[in-house]
Backbone as CSV, one residue per row, in Angstrom:
resi,resn,N_x,N_y,N_z,CA_x,CA_y,CA_z,C_x,C_y,C_z
1,UNK,-25.798,112.527,23.769,-24.557,112.787,22.782,-24.469,111.530,22.193
2,UNK,-24.360,111.764,20.611,-23.906,110.607,19.863,-22.574,110.220,19.906
3,UNK,-21.933,109.212,19.800,-20.733,108.767,19.673,-19.613,109.383,18.568
4,UNK,-18.765,110.220,18.955,-18.062,111.139,18.157,-16.521,110.422,18.047
5,UNK,-16.050,110.253,16.970,-14.830,109.727,16.636,-13.754,111.166,16.251
6,UNK,-12.638,111.293,16.583,-11.973,112.466,16.781,-10.478,111.836,16.621
7,UNK,-9.699,112.720,15.878,-8.212,112.346,15.668,-7.725,112.795,17.047
8,UNK,-6.160,112.110,17.032,-5.540,112.526,18.363,-5.336,113.845,18.587
9,UNK,-4.780,114.827,17.472,-4.888,116.430,17.366,-6.100,116.893,18.090
10,UNK,-7.325,116.704,17.426,-8.608,117.007,17.929,-8.844,116.701,19.440
11,UNK,-8.565,115.417,19.874,-8.898,115.212,21.395,-7.744,115.852,22.318
12,UNK,-6.933,115.989,21.707,-5.669,117.021,22.403,-6.262,118.196,22.678
13,UNK,-6.939,118.834,21.568,-7.410,120.360,21.463,-8.856,120.530,22.600
14,UNK,-9.696,119.331,22.419,-10.677,119.224,23.597,-10.302,119.293,24.768
15,UNK,-9.388,118.520,25.193,-8.744,118.624,26.714,-7.958,120.107,27.117
16,UNK,-7.418,120.701,25.984,-6.642,122.045,26.380,-7.824,123.163,26.578
17,UNK,-9.111,122.900,25.626,-9.902,124.017,25.644,-10.940,123.519,26.847
18,UNK,-10.672,122.535,27.733,-11.644,122.034,28.743,-12.994,121.685,28.178
19,UNK,-13.013,121.359,26.928,-14.563,120.911,26.489,-14.629,119.336,27.176
20,UNK,-13.380,118.505,27.393,-13.214,117.417,27.844,-12.670,117.400,29.245
21,UNK,-12.898,117.145,30.208,-12.398,117.124,31.689,-11.728,115.863,32.125
22,UNK,-10.755,115.970,32.835,-10.277,114.685,33.247,-10.421,114.618,34.853
23,UNK,-11.308,114.240,35.248,-11.615,114.607,36.941,-10.853,113.445,37.729
24,UNK,-9.972,112.700,37.123,-9.143,111.772,37.800,-9.697,110.386,38.405
25,UNK,-11.347,110.430,38.072,-11.967,109.103,38.394,-12.621,108.909,36.878
26,UNK,-12.562,109.861,36.075,-13.219,109.596,34.611,-13.136,111.281,33.716
27,UNK,-13.769,110.759,32.649,-13.750,111.978,31.776,-15.124,112.471,31.473
28,UNK,-15.204,114.022,31.578,-16.552,114.612,31.414,-16.332,115.409,30.117
29,UNK,-17.631,115.153,29.470,-17.763,116.361,28.275,-19.013,116.626,28.222
30,UNK,-19.378,117.958,28.466,-20.463,119.052,29.148,-21.138,118.232,30.176
31,UNK,-22.014,117.378,30.216,-22.652,117.114,31.562,-22.664,115.634,31.704
32,UNK,-22.044,115.202,30.579,-21.751,113.451,30.532,-20.578,113.072,30.867
33,UNK,-20.463,111.779,31.652,-19.206,111.154,31.731,-19.299,110.235,30.453
34,UNK,-17.787,110.501,29.795,-17.892,109.878,28.331,-16.498,108.677,28.565
35,UNK,-16.751,107.743,27.819,-15.257,106.768,27.808,-14.734,107.237,26.486
36,UNK,-13.308,107.072,26.387,-12.488,107.445,25.429,-11.735,106.086,25.249
37,UNK,-12.089,105.690,23.725,-11.593,104.474,23.201,-10.325,104.547,22.133
38,UNK,-9.355,103.928,22.023,-8.367,104.155,21.238,-8.929,103.149,20.081
39,UNK,-8.800,103.721,18.873,-9.009,103.203,17.542,-7.797,102.752,16.725
40,UNK,-7.590,101.612,16.914,-5.951,101.336,16.216,-6.335,100.308,14.701
41,UNK,-5.246,100.517,13.936,-5.158,99.601,12.713,-4.676,98.455,12.912
42,UNK,-4.101,98.073,14.324,-3.676,96.440,14.360,-4.194,95.982,15.656
43,UNK,-4.220,94.731,15.935,-5.120,94.386,17.007,-4.476,94.787,18.753
44,UNK,-4.983,95.739,19.224,-4.466,96.238,20.494,-3.702,95.049,21.498
45,UNK,-3.851,94.267,21.472,-3.128,93.227,22.417,-1.432,93.296,22.245
46,UNK,-1.049,93.881,20.703,0.169,93.884,20.347,0.868,95.177,20.375
47,UNK,-0.046,95.742,21.260,0.377,97.470,21.494,0.882,97.599,22.665
48,UNK,1.951,98.395,22.841,2.542,98.745,24.303,1.858,99.913,24.733
49,UNK,1.486,100.839,24.007,1.452,102.423,24.026,-0.280,102.581,23.920
50,UNK,-1.411,102.547,24.219,-2.619,102.898,23.892,-2.691,104.337,23.490
51,UNK,-1.790,105.256,23.972,-1.875,106.737,23.665,-1.541,106.743,22.186
52,UNK,-1.044,106.105,21.614,-0.335,106.105,20.366,-1.557,105.749,19.096
53,UNK,-2.585,106.093,19.520,-3.750,105.701,18.437,-3.717,106.840,17.512
54,UNK,-4.218,106.746,16.005,-4.809,108.099,15.333,-5.810,108.645,15.386
55,UNK,-7.010,107.575,15.945,-8.328,108.241,16.206,-8.628,107.700,17.354
56,UNK,-9.798,108.331,17.926,-10.321,107.930,19.214,-11.767,107.973,19.217
57,UNK,-12.591,107.132,19.827,-13.977,107.278,19.701,-14.465,107.710,21.182
58,UNK,-15.320,108.641,20.963,-15.871,109.211,22.441,-17.323,108.855,22.504
59,UNK,-17.537,107.914,23.797,-19.017,107.533,23.847,-19.447,107.637,25.288
60,UNK,-20.803,107.982,25.490,-21.428,108.066,26.859,-20.840,106.998,27.391
61,UNK,-20.551,107.015,28.856,-20.412,105.894,29.690,-21.427,105.062,30.137
62,UNK,-21.298,103.830,29.785,-22.482,102.739,30.025,-22.789,103.082,31.450
63,UNK,-24.348,102.959,31.490,-24.764,103.157,32.899,-25.170,104.493,33.394
64,UNK,-24.698,105.466,32.720,-24.908,106.941,32.842,-25.897,107.684,31.676
């Protein structure tokens, strides 16, 4: 899987359509465990809510 950048709305849709599944221990997309990284316009250390990004990057979890 190549890394994929999606909007917040697209990410929500992926969860609703169960294309990304939260196992409680990680996220699964297809047969791969993925990381979801919030992409912010400002330095994240100043943000309180990481769920408030406009875009997210989905990447294969390292070591998988």
